[in-house]
N, C-alpha and C positions, 0 to 999 in steps of 0.2 A: 459590588452592592453598595449603594449609598448609605449614609446614616440614617437611621429611622427619623421620621418627621417628629419634630418637637418645637413648641412655642419658644423654647429657650435654646440659645446657643451654648452647647457644652463647652466649646473651645473658648468663647469669650468669658464664661463663667469660671472656668479654670484659670484662665489668665488674670482675671480681675482679682480672684481670691489669692492667687500667688503673689500678685503685686502688693496686697495689703500686708501679706506675711513678710515679704522682703522689706517692707517699710519699718517693721517693727523688729524682727528677728533675722538673723543671718544663718541660713541653713542651706546645705547643698542641695541641688535639684533632685538628686536620688532619694533624698530624705522626704522632701515636700510631695513628690509624686504620689507615693502610696497613700499618704494622708488625704490629698485631694481626691483621688479616685475613690477611696472609701467613703468619703462624705457625698460624693455624687451618686454613689451606688446605695447609699442608705445604711451602711454599715458602722459598726462601733470601732473605736481606734484606741489602741493602748500605746502610750508614750513612756518609754523606759529611759532612766539615766539618773545620775547622781543628783543630789539637791544642787540648786543654783545654776543650772545651765539652760533655763528658759522653757521648761516643760508647761508650766502654768501660763506663762506669757504667751506661748504659742497657742494654747487652747483658748485663751481669752481673745487672741487676735482673730481666730476662726470664728468664735461666737459673735464677735462685733461685725464680721463680714457678712453675717446673715441675719435677716429679720426673724422674728419669732421670740419666744420667752427663753431667757438662759438663766440657769441656776447653777450655783457651785456648792458642792458638798465636800467639806474637809473631813476626811475619814480619820477617825481616832479609835483607840482601842476601847473606849466607853461609849462609842456611838451605838444607839439602838435602831432596831428595824423601824420603829415608829417615827424616829428622827428623820428618816429619808422618805418613808412611805406616807406618813401622816397618821393622825389618831383622831378619835372621837372625843369631843369635848361636851360636858354638860352645859346646856344653856338654860339657866333658870328663867329667862324672860319668856322663852317658848316652852319650856317644860320638857325639853328632850335632848337627846345627844345630837350634836352636829359634827359631821366629819370635816376636819381641817386638812387640806391636802399638803403633803410634803413636797420637798424640792425635786422629787422624781416627775412631778407633773409639770414638765417643761419640754420644749422642742430640742434643746441642746443642754446636756447636763455635764458639768466638769466634775468628775469623781477624782478628787485629789487624794493621792497616795493611798490607793485601795488596799494595799497590803499592810496597812496599819490598823485594820479593823477586824472584828471577830468573824469566824465562818458564819455565824447566824445572821449578822448584818449583810455580810457579802452575798448570802443566798437570796436576799431580797432584791438586791441590785441584779443578780443573775436572772431571776424570773422576769424582771422588766426588760432586760436586755433581749431575752430569748422570745418573749411572747408579746411585748409592748402592752402588758397589762400587769396589774398587782392585785394580790388577794389580801383582804383584811376584814376581819370579823365575819367571815362567811360570805363576803361579797367580792365579786371581781370587777375591778375598775379599769377602764381603758385609759391608756396614756395619751399624750398628745401626738399629733401627726404633722410633720415627721418627728421621730424620736431617736436621737443620737446621743451616745454616751462617748465623751472623750476622757479616757481614765489616765492617770499617771501612776507610776510605780518606781520606787526606788529599790536598789539592789537588796536582795533578801539578806545579805550578810551585814547590813547596817542594823544598829541597835533599835529595837522596838518594831520590827517588821515581821511579817508572817509569810510563808510561802503561799502563792496563789495557786489553788487546785487546778488540775489539768481541765476540768469541766469549765471553770471560770475563764481560763485562757482561750478556750475554744469559741466563747461567744464574741471575741474581737475578730473583726474581719481582717485587719492588719495590725501588726505590731512594729513599731518604729523605734530604734534605739538612738538617742541623742548622746553626743559625746562633746568633748571640749572643742570649741571653735578653733580655726586655724589662727596663726599668729597675726596675720593681717586683718582678719575679721574681729579678733579680740581687742587689738589696738584701736580699730576704728570704733569699737563699742565704748572704750574708755574716753575717747575724744569727742564722741558724738552727743547728741541730745539725749535726755532722760528717755528710756524706753516707755515709761508711763505716759509721758507727754506725746510720744509718737502714737501710742495706742489710742489715746483720746481723740486723735485726729482721723482715726480710721472710720469710714463710712460703709454701711451695708451695701453689698453689690448683687445680693440674690435674695428674693423674697421667699417665704415659706411655701408659697404655692408654686413658684418656679422650681424650687428644689424638688417638691413632690413630682412635678412633671418630668424632671431629669431622672428621678428613681425609676419611673415606669418606662422611660425611654432606655434607660441602661438595660432593664430587663428584656427589651425587645431586640437587643443586639444578638446576631446569630454566632453559634459556634459550629464549625464544619465537622464532619466526622473525623478527618485526619487530625484536627487540632484537638479534638476530644480525645482520641487515641494517644496523642503525645502527652497530654495531661495524666492520662491513666498510666502510662509507662513510667512517669516520674514518681507518681504516689506509689505504685507497685515497688518501685526501686527502694523507696523509703522503708517499706515493710520487710524487704528481704535483705537489707543491708546488715552486716554483722555487728556494726556498732550501735544499732538502733533497737531499743527496747520496745518502743511504741511508734509505729509509723503513722502516715497521714491516712485519716479516714475518708470515707466517701463524702461526708460533710466538709471536711477540709478541702477536698478537690472542688466541690461546689462553690465554696467561698473563694478560692482561687480564681475559678472562671468568672465569678460574679465581679470581682474587682477588675479582673482582666477586661470584661465587657466595658467598664467605665473608661478604662485607658483608651480602648479601641474608639469609643464615642468621642472622647477628648482629641483624638487624632483625626477626627472626621470620617471614621469608617463605621459602617453598620455591621462589621463582622471581626472576630477575633483572629489575630494572626499569632504564630508562635512567639514573636518578639513581645507581645503584651504579656504572656505568660512568663517569659523568662525575666522581664523587667521587674515582676512583682512576686516571683517565686519565694524569695527569702522573707519578704514581709507578710505574705499570706500563709506560709507553711512552716516556718522555722519554730514558731511558738506552739505548733501542733504536733511536732515531732520530738520524741524525748529519747535521748542517748542513755546507754547503760551507765556511763560514768557521770551523768548529770550535767554534762557541759552544754553549751549553746550549739544548736543544730544548724546555725546559718551557714558555717563553712561547708558542711556536708550537702546541704540543699544546692548551694552554688555549684559544687562539684558534680552532683548528679544531673542538674540542668545543663552543664556544660558538656557532659559526656553522653547523654542520650541523643540519639539522631532526631534531627528536627525535620518534619514533614516539609516537602516542597509545596 
């Protein structure tokens, strides 16, 4: 089966965005792939890692690669829901309240350090991510289309941070962990041009309308019964494993298949194969599976995917 018809070439879009990223930040291909697949599928991305390794720079480069409105929210412990959603302001000249929209009303939102804010403010972000709308003063307001959140999170053991609830983590299509660069890349960074100067030279490669077309095309990529059964066996294994307290839900499996559809399209196919699922299993499932000892589920997901029989 060929790839679904689309006015935008997914392969070219992925290549162009990846080229922009490589111009500004140095990341392994395995790190870049789930991020790009999530963007093309219309999902939200969680970037994790210690301060200073380029999470915000990565998000800004992605934003500059796309047209549409970009806003950044720096989450702090005193940030209020009205600071991100907006508020009604009295206008004496017209004699009434006028709603002033907050930074959530954008196509691409960088939510920087989401684990530094209160649960009350975080819940406003969750509603927006889940439904594409926000509620304020008895009204429901639709957000922009497309609407994507790129969130960053520092390790919870660092001072001034809060654990992110399971329900919040489930809103992210993929989670990607950034670590220290390898020696060669770090030395190249020291001797190279200023990353901010590189970022300034990045040009948009995908319009808002083209991205919406890609979202629809990704959704049309087919999943055969054997591939669906393979995904089912993996998520079932997470629920039955002795080390797991909370296994992958049906929604987690649907998210996994969604991002796998984007990978298939970027490979020029109109159908998902097991390799698409295997390549993105850790990014799509690990933050949705919780171990009894509280550790990272990534090694367990990799083990399960490697041990469960793959359909021919």
